[in-house]
C-alpha positions in Angstrom: 0.0 0.0 0.0 1.9 3.0 -1.3 1.3 6.6 -0.9 -2.4 7.2 -1.1 -5.2 9.2 0.5 -8.6 7.9 1.4 -11.1 10.6 0.6 -14.5 10.2 2.3 -17.4 10.8 0.1 -19.7 13.6 1.0 -23.4 13.5 0.0 -24.7 17.0 -1.0 -28.4 17.6 -0.3 -30.2 20.4 -2.3 -33.3 22.1 -0.7 -36.0 23.6 -3.0 -36.8 27.2 -2.0 -40.3 28.4 -2.7 -40.8 32.3 -3.2 -44.2 33.9 -2.4 -45.7 36.7 -4.5 -46.1 40.2 -2.9 -49.6 42.1 -2.9 -50.5 44.3 -5.9 -53.5 46.6 -6.9 -56.6 44.6 -8.2 -56.8 44.4 -12.0 -59.4 43.0 -14.2 -59.5 39.3 -14.1 -58.1 37.8 -17.3 -60.2 35.7 -19.5 -60.4 32.2 -18.3 -57.9 29.8 -19.8 -57.8 26.1 -20.0 -55.7 24.9 -17.0 -52.5 23.1 -17.9 -51.8 19.6 -16.8 -49.7 19.5 -13.6 -46.3 18.0 -14.2 -45.8 14.4 -13.0 -44.1 14.4 -9.6 -41.0 12.2 -9.6 -40.5 10.6 -6.2 -36.9 11.0 -5.0 -34.9 7.7 -4.8 -33.0 6.7 -1.8 -29.2 6.8 -2.0 -27.8 3.3 -2.6 -26.9 1.5 0.6 -23.2 1.0 1.2 -22.4 -2.7 0.8 -21.2 -4.4 3.9 -17.9 -6.2 3.2 -17.5 -9.8 4.5 -14.1 -11.0 5.4 -11.5 -11.7 8.0 -9.6 -8.7 9.4 -7.2 -11.1 11.3 -6.2 -12.7 8.0 -5.9 -9.1 6.6 -3.3 -8.3 9.3 -1.4 -11.4 8.3 -1.4 -10.4 4.7 -0.3 -6.8 5.6 2.9 -8.4 6.8 3.6 -10.7 3.8 0.7 -11.4 1.5 2.9 -13.4 -0.8 3.8 -16.0 1.9 0.3 -15.8 3.3 -1.3 -16.6 -0.1 1.4 -18.9 -1.3 1.7 -16.5 -4.3 4.7 -16.0 -6.6 6.7 -12.8 -6.0 6.0 -10.3 -8.8 8.8 -10.1 -11.3 9.4 -6.4 -10.9 9.4 -3.9 -8.0 6.1 -2.4 -7.0 5.5 0.5 -9.4 5.4 3.2 -6.7 8.8 2.0 -5.4 10.6 4.1 -8.1 9.2 7.3 -6.6 11.6 7.0 -3.6 15.3 6.4 -3.3 15.9 6.1 0.5 15.0 2.4 0.8 17.3 0.2 -1.3 15.4 -3.0 -0.9 14.2 -4.7 -4.1 11.8 -7.5 -5.2 9.5 -9.0 -2.6 10.1 -6.4 0.0 8.8 -3.7 -2.3 5.4 -5.4 -2.4 4.9 -5.8 1.4 2.4 -3.4 2.9 4.5 -3.1 6.1 7.6 -2.0 4.1 5.9 1.2 3.1 3.6 1.9 5.9 5.4 0.4 8.9 4.7 -2.0 11.7 3.3 1.0 13.6 1.1 1.9 10.5 2.4 5.5 10.6 4.7 5.5 7.5 7.1 8.4 7.4 5.6 9.8 10.6 6.5 6.7 12.6 9.4 4.3 13.1 10.0 4.1 9.4 10.5 7.9 9.2 14.3 7.3 9.1 16.8 4.5 8.7 17.1 1.8 6.0 13.3 1.3 5.9 12.5 4.9 5.2 10.5 5.5 2.0 8.7 8.8 2.7 5.4 7.0 2.0 2.3 8.0 4.1 1.0 5.8 6.9 -2.4 4.0 7.0 -3.4 4.7 10.6 -5.6 7.5 9.6 -8.0 5.2 7.7 -8.9 3.3 10.9 -12.6 3.6 11.2 -13.1 4.6 7.6 -15.5 2.9 5.2 -13.7 -0.3 4.2 -15.3 -0.1 0.7 -13.3 3.1 0.1 -10.1 1.4 1.4 -10.8 -1.5 -0.8 -11.2 0.8 -3.8 -7.8 2.4 -3.0 -6.3 -1.0 -2.9 -7.6 -1.5 -6.4 -6.1 1.8 -7.6 -8.9 4.3 -7.3 -6.6 6.9 -5.8 -3.5 5.9 -7.8 -3.4 3.3 -10.6 0.1 2.3 -9.5 -1.4 1.2 -6.2 -3.6 -1.4 -7.9 -3.1 -4.7 -6.0 -5.9 -6.4 -7.7 -3.4 -7.6 -10.4 -1.6 -9.7 -7.8 -4.3 -10.5 -5.1 -7.8 -11.7 -5.4 -10.8 -9.7 -4.2 -11.2 -11.6 -0.9 -7.5 -11.0 0.1 -7.9 -7.3 -0.6 -11.2 -7.2 1.3 -9.5 -8.8 4.3 -6.7 -6.2 4.2 -9.3 -3.4 4.0 -11.2 -4.7 7.0 -7.9 -5.0 8.9 -7.1 -1.4 8.2 -10.6 -0.2 9.0 -11.3 -2.3 12.1 -8.1 -3.8 13.6 -5.0 -1.6 13.1 -3.9 -0.6 16.6 -2.5 2.8 17.5 0.4 1.9 19.8 1.3 5.5 20.8 -0.4 5.1 24.1 1.6 2.0 25.2 5.0 2.2 23.4 7.1 5.2 24.4 9.8 7.1 22.5 12.4 4.7 23.8 10.5 1.7 22.5 9.6 0.6 26.0 6.2 -0.8 26.9 4.1 1.5 29.0 1.5 0.4 31.5 2.1 -3.3 31.2 1.5 -5.9 33.9 4.4 -8.4 34.0 2.4 -11.0 35.9 -0.4 -11.1 33.4 2.1 -10.8 30.6 3.9 -13.9 31.8 0.6 -15.8 32.0 -0.2 -14.8 28.4 3.3 -15.8 27.3 3.4 -19.1 29.1 0.0 -20.1 27.7 0.5 -19.0 24.1 4.2 -18.6 23.3 6.5 -20.7 25.5 5.8 -23.9 23.8 7.6 -22.6 20.7 9.8 -19.8 21.9 10.8 -21.4 25.2 10.4 -20.4 28.8 13.0 -17.7 28.5 12.3 -16.8 24.8 15.6 -18.3 23.5 14.3 -21.6 22.0 14.0 -20.0 18.5 16.6 -17.8 16.9 15.2 -15.2 14.5 18.7 -14.2 13.4 21.5 -16.5 12.6 24.4 -18.2 14.4 26.7 -15.2 14.2 24.0 -12.6 15.0 21.3 -14.4 17.1 18.0 -12.6 17.9 15.5 -13.9 20.4 12.2 -12.7 21.8 13.7 -10.4 24.5 15.9 -8.3 22.3 13.5 -8.4 19.4 10.7 -6.9 21.5 13.1 -4.1 22.6 14.4 -3.4 19.1 11.0 -3.4 17.3 8.1 -3.6 19.7 5.6 -2.7 17.0 6.6 -5.7 14.9 6.3 -8.0 17.9 2.8 -6.7 18.8 1.6 -7.0 15.2 3.0 -10.6 14.8 1.6 -11.6 18.1 -1.8 -10.3 17.1 -2.0 -11.6 13.5 0.7 -14.3 13.3 3.4 -15.1 10.8 2.4 -16.8 7.5 3.1 -20.5 7.8 4.9 -20.1 11.1 2.9 -18.7 13.9 -0.8 -18.6 14.8 -2.6 -15.3 15.6 -3.4 -14.5 19.2 -6.2 -12.4 17.8 -8.0 -15.7 17.2 -8.3 -16.3 20.9 -9.8 -14.0 23.5 -7.3 -11.2 24.0 -7.8 -7.6 25.1 -5.6 -4.7 24.0 -4.2 -4.7 27.6 -3.2 -8.3 27.2 -0.9 -7.4 24.3 0.6 -4.5 26.3 1.2 -6.9 29.2 2.7 -9.5 26.8 5.1 -6.9 25.3 6.2 -5.7 28.8 7.0 -9.3 29.8 8.7 -10.1 26.5 11.0 -7.1 27.0 12.1 -8.6 30.3 13.4 -11.8 28.7 17.1 -12.5 28.2 19.1 -11.4 25.2 21.2 -14.5 24.9 20.6 -18.2 24.7 22.1 -20.3 27.5 25.7 -21.0 26.7 25.2 -24.8 27.1 22.8 -25.0 24.1 25.4 -23.1 21.9 28.0 -25.5 23.2 25.9 -28.5 22.2 25.7 -27.2 18.6 29.4 -26.5 18.6 30.1 -30.0 19.7 27.9 -31.3 16.8 29.4 -29.1 14.1 31.2 -25.9 15.1 32.2 -25.1 11.5 28.6 -25.0 10.4 27.4 -23.3 13.6 29.8 -20.3 13.3 29.6 -20.2 9.5 33.4 -20.8 9.1 35.0 -21.6 5.8 35.6 -25.3 5.0 38.9 -26.6 6.4 40.9 -28.6 3.9 43.7 -29.8 6.1 42.8 -32.6 8.6 42.9 -31.9 12.4 46.5 -32.5 13.5 45.6 -35.4 15.8 43.8 -37.2 13.0 47.1 -38.6 11.7 47.5 -40.6 14.9 44.7 -43.0 13.8 44.0 -44.9 10.6 40.5 -46.5 11.2 38.4 -43.5 10.3 39.0 -42.5 6.7 37.1 -39.2 6.7 38.9 -36.0 5.8 38.6 -32.2 6.0 35.7 -30.7 8.0 34.7 -34.1 9.6 38.1 -34.4 11.2 37.5 -31.2 13.1 34.0 -32.1 14.5 34.1 -32.9 18.2 31.4 -35.6 17.8 33.5 -37.4 15.2 36.2 -38.1 17.7 34.2 -38.4 20.9 30.9 -39.7 19.7 27.2 -38.8 20.1 27.2 -40.7 23.4 30.3 -38.8 24.5 32.1 -42.1 25.3 34.6 -42.2 22.4 36.4 -45.5 22.1 34.3 -47.0 24.9 30.9 -46.2 23.3 29.2 -46.4 19.9 32.3 -45.2 18.0 34.4 -48.1 19.3 33.9 -49.9 16.0 32.6 -49.2 12.5 33.6 -46.5 10.1 33.5 -43.8 12.8 36.0 -45.5 15.0 39.1 -43.5 15.8 40.4 -44.9 19.1 40.1 -41.5 20.7 38.7 -41.3 24.3 35.3 -39.8 25.2 34.6 -36.6 27.0 32.1 -37.8 29.5 34.6 -37.4 32.4 35.0 -33.8 31.4 31.9 -32.9 33.4 34.0 -33.4 36.6 36.8 -31.0 35.4 37.1 -27.3 36.1 36.4 -24.7 33.4 40.1 -23.7 33.5 41.2 -27.3 32.8 38.8 -27.7 30.0 39.7 -24.3 28.4 43.4 -25.3 28.6 42.5 -28.6 26.8 40.9 -26.7 24.0 44.1 -24.7 23.5 46.6 -27.6 24.0 49.1 -28.6 21.4 47.6 -30.4 18.4 44.1 -29.7 20.0 44.2 -25.9 19.8 40.8 -24.6 18.6 41.6 -21.0 19.6 42.4 -20.1 16.0 38.7 -20.8 15.1 36.7 -20.3 18.3 36.5 -17.1 20.2 36.5 -17.0 24.0 32.7 -16.9 24.2 32.3 -19.9 21.9 35.0 -21.9 23.8 33.3 -21.0 27.1 30.0 -22.3 25.7 31.7 -25.6 24.7 33.1 -25.8 28.2 29.6 -25.2 29.7 28.2 -28.0 27.5 30.9 -30.5 28.6 30.3 -29.7 32.3 26.7 -30.7 32.2 27.0 -33.9 30.1 24.3 -36.5 30.7 24.8 -40.2 31.0 22.6 -41.5 28.2 22.6 -45.2 29.2 19.5 -44.9 31.4 17.6 -43.4 28.4 19.0 -45.1 25.3 19.6 -48.9 25.1 22.4 -50.7 23.2 19.8 -51.9 20.6 18.8 -48.3 19.9 15.4 -48.5 21.6 14.7 -45.8 24.1 13.1 -45.7 27.5 10.5 -43.1 26.9 6.7 -42.6 26.7 5.8 -42.2 23.1 2.3 -40.8 23.9 3.7 -38.0 26.0 6.3 -37.4 23.4 3.7 -37.0 20.7 2.0 -34.2 22.7 5.4 -32.4 22.8 6.2 -33.1 19.2 2.8 -31.9 18.0 3.3 -28.6 19.9 6.9 -27.8 19.0 8.0 -29.9 16.1 5.2 -30.9 13.8 4.8 -27.5 12.2 8.2 -28.0 10.4 8.6 -31.8 10.3 5.0 -32.6 9.6 2.5 -34.8 11.5 4.3 -37.9 10.1 7.8 -36.5 10.2 8.2 -36.6 6.5 7.9 -32.9 5.6 11.7 -32.4 5.8 13.9 -34.7 3.9 17.6 -35.0 5.0 20.8 -36.0 3.3 19.4 -35.6 -0.3 17.5 -38.9 0.0 14.6 -40.6 1.6 15.8 -39.8 5.1 13.3 -38.3 7.6 13.3 -37.5 11.3 11.8 -41.0 11.9 14.7 -42.6 9.9 17.4 -40.7 11.9 15.7 -41.4 15.3 15.7 -45.2 14.5 19.2 -45.2 13.2 21.1 -43.0 15.6 19.0 -42.0 18.7 22.1 -40.6 20.4 22.5 -38.0 17.7 18.8 -37.1 17.7 19.0 -36.7 21.5 21.7 -34.1 21.1 19.8 -32.2 18.4 16.5 -32.2 20.3 18.3 -31.0 23.4 20.6 -28.2 21.9 19.3 -27.6 18.4 20.7 -28.1 14.9 23.9 -26.1 14.0 23.1 -22.9 12.2 19.5 -23.7 11.9 17.7 -20.9 13.8 14.2 -22.3 13.1 14.7 -25.4 15.1 13.7 -25.2 18.7 16.1 -25.9 21.5 14.7 -28.5 23.9 16.4 -27.3 27.0 15.2 -23.7 26.3 11.7 -25.0 26.0 12.0 -26.2 29.6 12.0 -29.9 28.6 13.5 -32.3 31.1 15.9 -35.1 29.9 12.9 -37.5 30.2 10.8 -35.1 28.1 13.4 -35.3 25.4 13.5 -39.1 25.5 9.7 -39.2 25.3 9.9 -37.1 22.1 12.6 -39.5 20.9 10.4 -42.5 21.6 7.6 -40.9 19.6 10.0 -40.2 16.7 10.8 -43.9 16.5 7.2 -44.6 15.8 7.2 -42.4 12.7 7.8 -43.7 9.1 11.4 -44.3 8.2 10.9 -44.1 4.4 
């Protein structure tokens, strides 16, 4: 929705004025004439009634964010026509067609948060049309005020109607509860926590760090996001994210509940627990930190001849010490992964100083690649290692409750992996989450617990507040899913 003005129609009513004749001296009456036929009186017609639009303003709010994803539509081949009238926002393609990119998450356009910075366009906001006739808004969306703002060429009538209803009925003026410093004003933390725990924690985690909106090198969680762009957080909480997050507006929520939720979200931590980062670094630190491929083998690799892998694999902690952390005394004691290297399970009893020294020792020096924070995270991970023998048996079966695991899976995993675990296909073949859980439950235990390296969209089990038994229950359920 680019620069446009919604002009309310004004009905002009004309009143007939009847003039009376003044008195005059009497004159001789004129000869009688045949009276003329009175003109036929035309009854005035009523003004046509304004049609009442039928649609879903909640869906309209979702489409305001990203109608292409919301409708599963192709991105138009060129920039939105009005985009060429501004030069301050250098984005191209899909972003130029998003309503929010012109008019802002606060709906104020150049008078709001998008009045400056990389998102600035100079385009007007849409907050002023709240309460306006949605028919007129719909007409503007079809180019009535500017033909370059005709979205009927890319969206169907119902989608445009839903957006018109959102703008007329549901766009929220946040000026009263978000101050100039982006802080929530007038929020109740206790109620905000209750709203969060009931509606958000199952995906975002009890502390808001289970999902990363950024990437491995620049993570972004609920807490800092709500401080950086509170208008976006409120909009997405109300109307959802296409294909990712349901709309809280679909449940019973008052405006005050959103204020309380924002206030609580702004109290959440900015960083994920170091232990979850450490678990991903143990899995594949090269992928997690986005490092370049390493051609040369890890120096200690030359001391063994049983594992023939080369390059990146030789630098992965798990490749030497195993998914069960037991090295040559565990699953990697034989087979193609065998190296003869010891496990790290006993590291949990060592001090942070001892473990840091080991990470910088001769032929085992990772300080060239990992910074102090990353090395500390790896240390934190090692210091809390769990004995997996009570949970996972030698025959790869697990001691979990699949029914309880299903409930957790449906809440936090099914949206990406699918109800049957076959939505995502791994390793360029017919390999699904059920396949991996049956083949290597130790690996899946690690990934459920700490996340997948450099895969922000995958929840972190320990940040969801799951116990080790919860994780095993999920693993038990995964083993019931199809393997091909």
